[in-house]
C-alpha positions, 0 to 999 in steps of 0.5 A: 400460527406459522412463519412464511419464510422468503428468500431474497437474493441480496446485493451489496450496495452500490455507490453511483454518481449521476453521469459517473461510473463511481464514486473514486477517493476524491469523492469519499470523506478523507475519514473513511478508511480507503484501500489502494492496491498496486501491482509490482513488476520484476523491473520496478522491484529490481530499482525499489532504491533509485526509483522508489514506486508511488502507491497513493498520490499526493491528497492536495493542500492542507492534506496528509496520508495516515498509513493505517495497514499494509500487505505485501505480498510477494510472489517468486517467478523463476528467477530469484532476486539479490541483494537489495535492503529493507521495503518500506512505506516512505512519504515521497522524498522522504525516508522514514518508515510509515508504519511498524514493522518492516518487509525483510530483504529477504523475503524478496530474496526468497529462492520459492513460493509466495508470502505475504508481510504484513505491517501496521501503524507506525508506533514509534516513542515520538509518533510520526510528523505527517507530511502535508500534501505528500504521496507515498512511496514504496522503497527498498532502504539501502541499495537496489535488488538485481536479477530476478523476475517475481513481482508483487502486489501491496494493499495498503489501508489509509486515511486522509487528514485534513490539516487546514 
């Protein structure tokens, strides 16, 4: 008695909704982990302290964003950045990091190469007070960067807590 082996090409499942190209994050159960991928230009990097960049929009009334993990990839251009401060993720209008660890300014001011820095969930002794209906920004804590022409890309994994 023999076995017959059939090889079939299998495709990843495609989630669609009638009349739409795909299902957006507003259609996903908030308990499902989501991923935002945000490119950062040199102009955005130079003003991260005074003009933080929104990376996740406010989720709506009675909801809060819970950051689970983030990776910042920095790509050196031809001119190094100077100055700056520790790079963190914060709630819009806030100043408390939403994660443990940080991206040192030295990552952004590096004079060559590409680097990726990971930060994890916030693990402070007293926890983190979630901000209701607040977006998430990337910010430089103490000062703007200057002069450089590198770019970055941020991957941020998060869920939305329904607090109502």
